[in-house]
All heavy atoms as an XYZ file, in Angstrom:
771
protein
N      -1.888     -4.769    -18.167
C      -2.179     -3.440    -18.651
C      -2.714     -3.550    -20.070
O      -2.380     -4.444    -20.806
C      -0.916     -2.583    -18.640
C      -0.220     -2.410    -17.301
S      -1.054     -1.442    -16.027
C      -1.521      0.035    -16.826
N      -3.476     -2.580    -20.462
C      -4.063     -2.552    -21.794
C      -3.035     -2.271    -22.863
O      -1.882     -1.937    -22.597
N      -3.446     -2.419    -24.098
C      -2.579     -2.187    -25.224
C      -1.989     -0.776    -25.187
O      -2.684      0.204    -24.971
C      -3.384     -2.372    -26.523
O      -2.577     -2.080    -27.636
N      -0.685     -0.685    -25.415
C      -0.023      0.608    -25.447
C       0.294      1.186    -24.078
O       0.774      2.303    -23.974
N       0.062      0.424    -23.020
C       0.358      0.911    -21.672
C       1.433      0.057    -21.050
O       1.427     -1.160    -21.193
C      -0.880      0.865    -20.780
C      -1.964      1.790    -21.225
C      -3.092      1.717    -20.263
N      -3.641      3.055    -20.122
C      -4.504      3.386    -19.199
N      -4.910      2.509    -18.321
N      -4.971      4.606    -19.131
N       2.323      0.698    -20.332
C       3.367     -0.026    -19.625
C       3.057     -0.017    -18.134
O       2.535      0.967    -17.610
C       4.718      0.646    -19.858
C       5.177      0.579    -21.303
C       6.542      1.226    -21.471
O       7.324      1.217    -20.509
O       6.798      1.726    -22.565
N       3.392     -1.106    -17.468
C       3.194     -1.167    -16.025
C       4.176     -0.230    -15.343
O       5.321     -0.096    -15.772
C       3.400     -2.592    -15.529
N       3.713      0.439    -14.288
C       4.592      1.288    -13.505
C       5.460      0.415    -12.619
O       5.022     -0.627    -12.139
C       3.770      2.238    -12.638
C       2.889      3.224    -13.379
C       2.048      4.016    -12.376
C       3.724      4.175    -14.211
N       6.676      0.854    -12.389
C       7.556      0.129    -11.482
C       7.952      1.062    -10.349
O       7.804      2.271    -10.444
C       8.817     -0.368    -12.207
O       9.512      0.761    -12.741
C       8.473     -1.340    -13.308
N       8.463      0.503     -9.308
C       8.847      1.302     -8.152
C       8.020      0.892     -6.968
O       7.312     -0.108     -6.999
N       8.105      1.655     -5.919
C       7.364      1.299     -4.723
C       6.764      2.522     -4.062
O       7.130      3.656     -4.356
N       5.870      2.266     -3.161
C       5.217      3.319     -2.409
C       6.168      3.809     -1.325
O       6.721      3.010     -0.571
C       3.931      2.773     -1.787
C       3.113      3.719     -0.941
C       2.554      4.844     -1.819
C       1.993      2.969     -0.260
N       6.357      5.106     -1.242
C       7.199      5.689     -0.194
C       6.350      6.062      1.018
O       6.610      5.622      2.127
C       7.945      6.916     -0.719
C       8.898      7.490      0.276
N       8.540      8.490      1.166
C      10.186      7.192      0.543
C       9.575      8.784      1.927
N      10.592      8.014      1.560
N       5.322      6.903      0.796
C       4.418      7.253      1.885
C       3.128      7.843      1.335
O       3.060      8.243      0.186
C       5.072      8.219      2.875
C       5.186      9.626      2.389
N       6.200     10.040      1.539
C       4.429     10.717      2.624
C       6.053     11.326      1.289
N       4.977     11.768      1.928
N       2.126      7.876      2.197
C       0.822      8.473      1.890
C       0.484      9.396      3.049
O       0.626      9.005      4.211
C      -0.279      7.406      1.748
C      -1.643      8.053      1.572
C       0.025      6.455      0.606
N       0.063     10.623      2.746
C      -0.399     11.548      3.775
C      -1.879     11.811      3.566
O      -2.301     12.097      2.451
C       0.361     12.875      3.712
C       1.811     12.734      4.109
C       2.522     14.066      4.206
O       1.852     15.095      4.456
O       3.746     14.068      4.035
N      -2.642     11.702      4.637
C      -4.078     11.968      4.591
C      -4.354     13.124      5.541
O      -4.134     13.006      6.750
C      -4.896     10.721      5.008
C      -6.386     11.014      4.936
C      -4.524      9.509      4.166
N      -4.786     14.252      4.992
C      -5.144     15.407      5.819
C      -6.566     15.230      6.290
O      -7.464     14.933      5.494
C      -5.007     16.693      5.032
C      -3.603     17.082      4.723
C      -2.452     16.436      5.102
C      -3.189     18.209      3.971
N      -1.361     17.091      4.625
C      -1.781     18.188      3.919
C      -3.856     19.234      3.323
C      -1.046     19.150      3.265
C      -3.118     20.194      2.665
C      -1.732     20.153      2.650
N      -6.776     15.443      7.585
C      -8.092     15.248      8.185
C      -8.471     16.473      9.018
O      -7.602     17.154      9.556
C      -8.114     13.979      9.067
C      -7.825     12.736      8.238
C      -7.119     14.082     10.217
N      -9.760     16.756      9.147
C     -10.177     17.899      9.957
C     -10.182     17.610     11.461
O     -10.161     18.522     12.261
C     -11.586     18.202      9.451
C     -12.073     16.912      8.909
C     -10.863     16.205      8.379
N     -10.194     16.322     11.851
C     -10.258     15.948     13.266
C      -9.382     14.714     13.463
O      -9.783     13.593     13.147
C     -11.711     15.667     13.653
C     -11.882     15.323     15.118
O     -10.925     14.838     15.764
O     -12.988     15.536     15.634
N      -8.170     14.915     13.998
C      -7.206     13.829     14.143
C      -7.725     12.707     15.033
O      -7.598     11.530     14.687
C      -5.876     14.356     14.676
C      -4.798     13.302     14.916
C      -4.439     12.581     13.622
C      -3.574     13.939     15.549
N      -8.306     13.047     16.171
C      -8.783     12.007     17.093
C      -9.835     11.119     16.436
O      -9.797      9.888     16.557
C      -9.339     12.640     18.362
N     -10.778     11.725     15.718
C     -11.818     10.944     15.034
C     -11.214     10.084     13.929
O     -11.602      8.927     13.751
C     -12.889     11.868     14.466
N     -10.260     10.632     13.196
C      -9.629      9.867     12.113
C      -8.821      8.703     12.659
O      -8.857      7.599     12.114
C      -8.748     10.786     11.275
N      -8.099      8.947     13.745
C      -7.316      7.868     14.356
C      -8.234      6.752     14.848
O      -7.944      5.570     14.662
C      -6.471      8.418     15.502
C      -5.544      7.394     16.108
C      -4.634      7.978     17.171
O      -4.878      9.107     17.642
O      -3.683      7.279     17.533
N      -9.359      7.119     15.429
C     -10.332      6.127     15.894
C     -10.921      5.352     14.704
O     -11.080      4.132     14.756
C     -11.449      6.817     16.676
C     -12.521      5.886     17.130
N     -12.352      5.014     18.185
C     -13.772      5.670     16.668
C     -13.449      4.299     18.347
N     -14.329      4.674     17.440
N     -11.236      6.063     13.615
C     -11.887      5.436     12.463
C     -10.934      4.567     11.640
O     -11.355      3.555     11.086
C     -12.502      6.514     11.563
N      -9.666      4.954     11.534
C      -8.741      4.263     10.634
C      -7.630      3.489     11.338
O      -7.087      2.536     10.781
C      -8.104      5.266      9.669
C      -9.100      5.891      8.758
C      -9.712      7.107      8.927
C      -9.635      5.345      7.560
N     -10.580      7.351      7.899
C     -10.553      6.285      7.035
C      -9.420      4.153      6.866
C     -11.263      6.075      5.868
C     -10.127      3.945      5.692
C     -11.028      4.886      5.208
N      -7.267      3.886     12.565
C      -6.145      3.249     13.259
C      -6.325      1.758     13.473
O      -5.406      0.970     13.277
N      -7.517      1.345     13.870
C      -7.764     -0.079     14.121
C      -7.572     -0.887     12.836
O      -7.013     -1.990     12.855
C      -9.170     -0.302     14.683
C     -10.252     -0.093     13.667
C     -10.899      1.076     13.380
C     -10.762     -1.065     12.758
N     -11.782      0.884     12.350
C     -11.727     -0.424     11.943
C     -10.509     -2.428     12.545
C     -12.428     -1.088     10.938
C     -11.219     -3.087     11.543
C     -12.158     -2.414     10.763
N      -8.043     -0.333     11.689
C      -7.922     -1.043     10.422
C      -6.460     -1.194     10.018
O      -6.031     -2.270      9.591
C      -8.705     -0.318      9.327
C      -8.605     -0.939      7.927
C      -9.141     -2.366      7.914
C      -9.336     -0.069      6.927
N      -5.706     -0.125     10.170
C      -4.284     -0.206      9.840
C      -3.597     -1.274     10.683
O      -2.793     -2.055     10.174
C      -3.620      1.158     10.029
C      -4.094      2.234      9.059
C      -3.601      3.599      9.497
C      -3.645      1.916      7.647
N      -3.932     -1.337     11.969
C      -3.372     -2.371     12.840
C      -3.749     -3.773     12.392
O      -2.916     -4.679     12.352
N      -5.003     -3.967     12.030
C      -5.460     -5.273     11.557
C      -4.763     -5.681     10.256
O      -4.602     -6.865      9.978
C      -6.978     -5.277     11.352
C      -7.776     -5.216     12.630
C      -7.568     -6.438     13.515
O      -7.540     -7.568     12.994
O      -7.425     -6.247     14.738
N      -4.376     -4.695      9.457
C      -3.692     -4.969      8.184
C      -2.179     -5.133      8.355
O      -1.464     -5.305      7.370
C      -3.988     -3.849      7.177
C      -5.442     -3.768      6.723
C      -5.647     -2.527      5.860
C      -5.851     -5.029      5.965
N      -1.701     -5.058      9.605
C      -0.290     -5.289      9.872
C       0.571     -4.043      9.964
O       1.776     -4.127     10.175
N      -0.034     -2.868      9.824
C       0.719     -1.616      9.958
C       1.011     -1.398     11.437
O       0.153     -1.607     12.286
C      -0.077     -0.452      9.388
C      -0.239     -0.509      7.901
C      -1.049     -1.348      7.209
C       0.425      0.294      6.938
N      -0.938     -1.111      5.864
C      -0.026     -0.102      5.670
C       1.360      1.322      7.010
C       0.416      0.478      4.500
C       1.803      1.910      5.851
C       1.344      1.485      4.606
N       2.222     -0.934     11.755
C       2.623     -0.691     13.141
C       2.726      0.801     13.411
O       3.135      1.574     12.537
C       3.975     -1.345     13.415
C       3.934     -2.853     13.263
C       5.291     -3.497     13.496
O       6.302     -2.767     13.606
O       5.331     -4.728     13.566
N       2.383      1.210     14.657
C       2.552      2.608     15.047
C       4.003      3.000     14.790
O       4.927      2.251     15.117
C       2.219      2.814     16.518
C       0.741      2.699     16.788
O      -0.082      2.985     15.935
N       0.398      2.277     17.988
N       4.201      4.183     14.218
C       5.544      4.620     13.835
C       5.915      5.921     14.542
O       6.897      5.968     15.262
C       5.595      4.764     12.311
C       6.905      5.228     11.759
C       8.108      4.683     12.165
C       6.935      6.212     10.793
C       9.319      5.118     11.637
C       8.134      6.654     10.245
C       9.325      6.105     10.675
N       5.130      6.979     14.354
C       5.443      8.271     14.950
C       4.161      8.935     15.463
O       3.084      8.684     14.935
C       6.091      9.207     13.926
C       7.405      8.703     13.393
C       7.906      9.548     12.236
O       7.135      9.912     11.359
N       9.186      9.853     12.237
N       4.318      9.791     16.466
C       3.214     10.599     16.994
C       3.718     12.008     17.239
O       4.833     12.190     17.715
C       2.689     10.025     18.305
C       2.000      8.694     18.164
C       1.314      8.253     19.452
O       1.085      9.101     20.345
O       1.023      7.060     19.567
N       2.908     13.010     16.918
C       3.177     14.408     17.228
C       1.833     15.070     17.447
O       0.796     14.463     17.170
C       4.028     15.068     16.140
C       3.429     15.113     14.761
C       2.797     16.176     14.172
C       3.396     14.063     13.797
N       2.375     15.847     12.906
C       2.738     14.541     12.651
C       3.851     12.735     13.789
C       2.519     13.769     11.518
C       3.649     11.973     12.657
C       2.992     12.491     11.543
N       1.795     16.280     17.979
C       0.507     16.877     18.350
C      -0.541     16.898     17.236
O      -1.726     16.725     17.511
C       0.879     18.296     18.774
C       2.285     18.165     19.275
C       2.921     17.141     18.377
N      -0.135     17.070     15.993
C      -1.110     17.176     14.897
C      -1.149     15.945     13.999
O      -1.798     15.970     12.959
C      -0.821     18.412     14.047
N      -0.472     14.848     14.387
C      -0.470     13.708     13.481
C      -0.026     12.400     14.099
O       0.504     12.356     15.201
N      -0.269     11.353     13.339
C       0.147      9.996     13.692
C       0.600      9.320     12.406
O       0.080      9.611     11.328
C      -1.020      9.165     14.250
C      -1.724      9.740     15.441
C      -0.880      9.608     16.709
N      -1.573     10.185     17.840
C      -1.510     11.461     18.199
N      -0.822     12.318     17.480
N      -2.146     11.911     19.261
N       1.529      8.371     12.533
C       1.907      7.609     11.354
C       2.029      6.134     11.713
O       2.248      5.762     12.863
C       3.213      8.128     10.740
O       4.309      7.880     11.589
N       1.860      5.309     10.692
C       1.981      3.859     10.786
C       2.922      3.409      9.689
O       2.994      4.022      8.620
C       0.616      3.184     10.587
C      -0.332      3.398     11.701
C      -0.607      2.541     12.730
C      -1.180      4.534     11.908
N      -1.566      3.083     13.556
C      -1.926      4.306     13.077
C      -1.371      5.736     11.226
C      -2.851      5.222     13.572
C      -2.291      6.655     11.714
C      -3.007      6.393     12.867
N       3.637      2.298      9.928
C       4.606      1.794      8.956
C       4.340      0.321      8.682
O       3.997     -0.437      9.584
C       6.011      1.997      9.519
C       7.088      1.371      8.683
C       8.451      1.823      9.111
N       8.836      2.763      8.059
C       9.734      3.690      8.158
N      10.373      3.863      9.285
N      10.018      4.477      7.153
N       4.515     -0.045      7.417
C       4.451     -1.448      7.005
C       5.652     -1.668      6.094
O       5.600     -1.388      4.900
C       3.151     -1.756      6.262
C       2.958     -3.212      5.822
C       2.924     -4.146      7.032
C       1.680     -3.363      5.012
N       6.771     -2.110      6.693
C       8.020     -2.167      5.937
C       8.496     -0.744      5.711
O       8.290      0.134      6.539
N       9.098     -0.451      4.566
C       9.555      0.915      4.302
C       8.418      1.939      4.147
O       8.556      3.065      4.623
C      10.363      0.798      3.011
C      10.799     -0.627      2.962
C       9.669     -1.399      3.604
N       7.299      1.611      3.485
C       6.261      2.636      3.316
C       5.604      3.018      4.641
O       5.469      2.195      5.543
C       5.223      1.980      2.404
C       5.891      0.809      1.799
C       6.929      0.374      2.778
N       5.188      4.279      4.729
C       4.452      4.713      5.908
C       3.249      5.552      5.498
O       3.197      6.100      4.410
C       5.351      5.474      6.892
C       5.956      6.751      6.371
C       5.345      7.976      6.609
C       7.149      6.734      5.660
C       5.902      9.159      6.147
C       7.718      7.910      5.191
C       7.094      9.117      5.442
O       7.646     10.284      4.984
N       2.273      5.604      6.391
C       1.035      6.340      6.167
C       0.856      7.345      7.299
O       1.068      7.007      8.459
C      -0.153      5.380      6.135
C      -1.496      6.023      5.860
C      -2.294      5.174      4.904
C      -2.270      6.281      7.122
N       0.480      8.576      6.951
C       0.319      9.655      7.918
C      -1.132     10.124      7.937
O      -1.726     10.345      6.883
C       1.224     10.853      7.551
C       0.965     12.039      8.468
C       2.688     10.455      7.566
N      -1.698     10.271      9.128
C      -2.949     11.009      9.324
C      -2.544     12.305      9.997
O      -1.884     12.289     11.044
C      -3.920     10.252     10.225
C      -4.481      8.946      9.707
C      -5.392      8.313     10.761
C      -5.240      9.147      8.413
N      -2.905     13.435      9.388
C      -2.472     14.721      9.931
C      -3.597     15.741      9.899
O      -4.278     15.908      8.887
C      -1.290     15.259      9.130
C      -0.750     16.554      9.679
C       0.481     17.037      8.952
O       0.786     16.539      7.859
O       1.138     17.931      9.489
N      -3.788     16.409     11.043
C      -4.703     17.536     11.112
C      -3.885     18.752     10.680
O      -3.255     19.418     11.488
C      -5.234     17.693     12.537
C      -6.394     18.639     12.644
C      -7.052     18.586     14.014
O      -7.096     17.501     14.631
O      -7.505     19.635     14.456
N      -3.865     18.990      9.387
C      -2.943     19.949      8.804
C      -3.482     21.373      8.798
O      -4.618     21.612      8.413
C      -2.621     19.540      7.362
O      -1.829     20.529      6.751
N      -2.623     22.347      9.167
C      -3.038     23.743      9.060
C      -3.157     24.187      7.603
O      -3.766     25.209      7.310
C      -1.917     24.502      9.774
C      -0.743     23.604      9.699
C      -1.294     22.200      9.710
N      -2.599     23.405      6.679
C      -2.684     23.735      5.258
C      -4.022     23.329      4.648
O      -4.320     23.687      3.520
C      -1.550     23.063      4.491
N      -4.826     22.573      5.397
C      -6.129     22.154      4.890
C      -7.063     23.347      4.852
O      -7.146     24.107      5.817
C      -6.699     21.052      5.784
C      -7.931     20.413      5.255
S      -8.339     18.973      6.268
C      -9.899     18.560      5.579
N      -7.751     23.524      3.742
C      -8.688     24.637      3.597
C     -10.099     24.120      3.810
O     -10.587     23.309      3.045
C      -8.571     25.254      2.215
C      -7.216     25.869      2.000
C      -7.138     26.573      0.705
N      -7.769     25.786     -0.348
C      -7.813     26.135     -1.617
N      -7.272     27.248     -1.989
N      -8.387     25.377     -2.522
N     -10.735     24.589      4.869
C     -12.093     24.147      5.144
C     -12.116     22.752      5.744
O     -11.097     22.203      6.123
N     -13.283     22.176      5.820
C     -13.459     20.853      6.429
C     -13.467     19.725      5.417
O     -13.539     18.573      5.762
C     -14.762     20.816      7.230
C     -14.886     21.870      8.305
C     -13.886     21.707      9.392
N     -14.257     20.638     10.295
C     -13.521     20.268     11.322
N     -12.392     20.874     11.574
N     -13.909     19.296     12.090
N     -13.444     20.064      4.122
C     -13.424     19.035      3.078
C     -12.248     19.290      2.152
O     -11.815     20.413      1.974
C     -14.721     19.062      2.273
C     -15.926     18.661      3.109
C     -17.173     18.481      2.274
N     -17.005     17.629      1.125
C     -17.106     16.300      1.123
N     -17.345     15.661      2.228
N     -16.988     15.613      0.006
N     -11.773     18.225      1.535
C     -10.656     18.328      0.603
C     -11.129     18.917     -0.717
O     -12.177     18.555     -1.230
C     -10.070     16.936      0.366
C      -8.941     16.919     -0.607
N      -7.754     17.544     -0.344
C      -8.834     16.377     -1.828
C      -6.946     17.368     -1.383
N      -7.582     16.665     -2.291
N     -10.361     19.834     -1.255
C     -10.688     20.487     -2.521
C      -9.890     19.810     -3.640
O      -8.681     19.967     -3.719
C     -10.330     21.977     -2.422
C     -10.682     22.745     -3.674
O     -11.419     22.217     -4.524
O     -10.208     23.890     -3.805
N     -10.564     19.038     -4.465
C      -9.881     18.368     -5.573
C      -9.567     19.382     -6.655
O     -10.419     20.122     -7.089
C     -10.766     17.264     -6.150
C     -10.911     16.114     -5.226
C     -11.955     15.154     -5.794
N     -12.428     14.309     -4.737
C     -13.360     14.651     -3.864
N     -13.928     15.811     -3.917
N     -13.722     13.812     -2.924
N      -8.325     19.385     -7.110
C      -7.925     20.340     -8.137
C      -7.181     19.620     -9.250
O      -6.638     18.551     -9.066
C      -7.022     21.411     -7.543
C      -7.732     22.253     -6.524
C      -6.838     23.377     -6.061
N      -7.530     24.178     -5.084
C      -8.193     25.282     -5.371
N      -8.243     25.740     -6.589
N      -8.804     25.947     -4.420
N      -7.123     20.253    -10.392
C      -6.320     19.743    -11.492
C      -7.152     19.122    -12.582
O      -7.633     18.007    -12.419
N      -7.346     19.825    -13.691
C      -8.160     19.280    -14.778
C      -7.515     18.094    -15.483
O      -8.197     17.322    -16.124
C      -8.314     20.469    -15.733
C      -7.130     21.321    -15.452
C      -6.836     21.154    -13.986
N      -6.218     17.909    -15.340
C      -5.518     16.814    -16.011
C      -5.224     15.663    -15.052
O      -4.151     15.076    -15.084
C      -4.216     17.334    -16.639
C      -4.435     18.384    -17.701
C      -5.218     17.838    -18.895
O      -4.976     16.727    -19.352
N      -6.167     18.607    -19.376
N      -6.176     15.347    -14.183
C      -5.952     14.282    -13.215
C      -7.092     13.271    -13.214
O      -8.212     13.568    -13.613
C      -5.825     14.846    -11.783
O      -7.032     15.504    -11.438
C      -4.654     15.798    -11.655
N      -6.743     12.076    -12.794
C      -7.725     11.036    -12.482
C      -7.729     10.913    -10.967
O      -6.690     10.948    -10.334
C      -7.311      9.686    -13.070
C      -7.331      9.613    -14.561
C      -6.154      9.652    -15.295
C      -8.530      9.477    -15.249
C      -6.177      9.559    -16.677
C      -8.558      9.389    -16.624
C      -7.379      9.427    -17.332
O      -7.402      9.338    -18.687
N      -8.878     10.740    -10.389
C      -8.972     10.638     -8.950
C      -9.861      9.461     -8.575
O     -10.927      9.274     -9.153
C      -9.581     11.929     -8.351
O      -8.821     13.039     -8.798
C      -9.586     11.872     -6.848
N      -9.381      8.690     -7.623
C     -10.191      7.619     -7.055
C     -10.168      7.777     -5.549
O      -9.142      8.143     -4.973
N     -11.303      7.564     -4.885
C     -11.307      7.716     -3.439
C     -12.334      6.819     -2.775
O     -13.279      6.362     -3.387
C     -11.526      9.179     -3.040
C     -12.887      9.723     -3.405
C     -13.933      9.704     -2.491
C     -13.131     10.254     -4.661
C     -15.179     10.204     -2.825
C     -14.376     10.755     -5.006
C     -15.388     10.719     -4.079
O     -16.615     11.212     -4.418
N     -12.080      6.596     -1.496
C     -12.995      5.882     -0.615
C     -13.307      6.823      0.532
O     -12.472      7.617      0.936
C     -12.339      4.615     -0.054
C     -11.882      3.582     -1.073
C     -11.045      2.517     -0.380
C     -13.077      2.956     -1.764
N     -14.507      6.747      1.076
C     -14.840      7.592      2.217
C     -15.550      6.766      3.283
O     -16.149      5.737      2.987
C     -15.712      8.773      1.787
O     -16.938      8.315      1.271
N     -15.461      7.250      4.528
C     -16.169      6.571      5.607
C     -17.403      7.383      5.994
O     -17.690      8.414      5.386
C     -15.245      6.314      6.809
C     -14.811      7.580      7.516
O     -15.320      8.671      7.202
O     -13.944      7.469      8.412
N     -18.129      6.927      7.009
C     -19.382      7.585      7.375
C     -19.195      8.963      8.000
O     -20.154      9.710      8.157
C     -20.226      6.699      8.286
C     -19.526      6.316      9.572
O     -18.338      6.647      9.755
O     -20.186      5.674     10.411
N     -17.956      9.336      8.355
C     -17.689     10.666      8.895
C     -17.240     11.633      7.800
O     -16.947     12.785      8.074
C     -16.626     10.601      9.981
C     -17.071      9.819     11.187
C     -15.965      9.723     12.218
O     -14.893     10.282     12.066
N     -16.232      9.008     13.290
N     -17.153     11.132      6.565
C     -16.756     11.985      5.463
C     -15.260     12.053      5.212
O     -14.804     12.812      4.370
N     -14.470     11.243      5.925
C     -13.034     11.199      5.663
C     -12.804     10.469      4.356
O     -13.481      9.488      4.058
C     -12.278     10.479      6.785
C     -12.358     11.189      8.102
C     -13.108     10.672      9.137
C     -11.692     12.388      8.292
C     -13.199     11.328     10.339
C     -11.775     13.057      9.493
C     -12.527     12.518     10.519
O     -12.611     13.164     11.707
N     -11.861     10.935      3.596
C     -11.576     10.312      2.306
C     -10.128      9.875      2.217
O      -9.244     10.572      2.705
C     -11.850     11.301      1.177
C     -13.288     11.702      1.072
C     -13.536     12.724     -0.027
O     -12.553     13.196     -0.639
O     -14.704     13.058     -0.257
N      -9.921      8.746      1.583
C      -8.591      8.314      1.172
C      -8.608      8.476     -0.329
O      -9.454      7.904     -1.003
C      -8.310      6.851      1.573
C      -6.986      6.396      1.014
C      -8.352      6.715      3.085
N      -7.690      9.273     -0.833
C      -7.753      9.651     -2.242
C      -6.433      9.374     -2.928
O      -5.366      9.637     -2.377
C      -8.068     11.143     -2.321
C      -8.181     11.675     -3.711
C      -8.644     13.121     -3.702
O      -7.793     14.009     -3.615
O      -9.857     13.340     -3.763
N      -6.510      8.829     -4.112
C      -5.346      8.614     -4.965
C      -5.538      9.472     -6.208
O      -6.604      9.437     -6.826
C      -5.221      7.144     -5.366
C      -5.088      6.165     -4.212
C      -5.171      4.749     -4.728
C      -3.785      6.388     -3.465
N      -4.531     10.230     -6.562
C      -4.616     11.126     -7.719
C      -3.460     10.825     -8.648
O      -2.315     10.723     -8.213
C      -4.570     12.608     -7.283
C      -4.643     13.522     -8.480
C      -5.684     12.910     -6.295
N      -3.753     10.701     -9.925
C      -2.727     10.482    -10.941
C      -2.942     11.474    -12.083
O      -4.066     11.844    -12.376
C      -2.799      9.047    -11.465
N      -1.855     11.879    -12.707
C      -1.978     12.785    -13.842
C      -2.225     11.991    -15.117
O      -1.879     10.820    -15.205
C      -0.720     13.652    -14.012
O       0.397     12.786    -14.181
C      -0.509     14.528    -12.804
N      -2.833     12.647    -16.087
C      -3.104     11.995    -17.373
C      -1.840     11.920    -18.191
O      -0.979     12.700    -18.136
C      -4.147     12.782    -18.154
C      -5.468     12.724    -17.495
C      -6.479     13.485    -18.302
N      -7.694     13.553    -17.494
C      -8.869     13.773    -17.981
N      -9.038     13.963    -19.232
N      -9.916     13.802    -17.200
């Protein structure tokens, strides 16, 4: 870490990714999670999850999603993301 910064400690508990189309997201990301060692964990009508040790990752077609794209909010945040060719994004947000 740079001068005056301390490394964060702790561990990842879970990540939730809201998607507009669960079947397409599962097809686009499920194979990669499997190749990376994540195992199927839970399934329900609007979502799927994978686990790698204690942390788990959720893909969910959420009714709380507004529109077909994610709306980034918060002027005091840093955001980094990756997207695929269908426009799905994996986003990490941290506060300043």
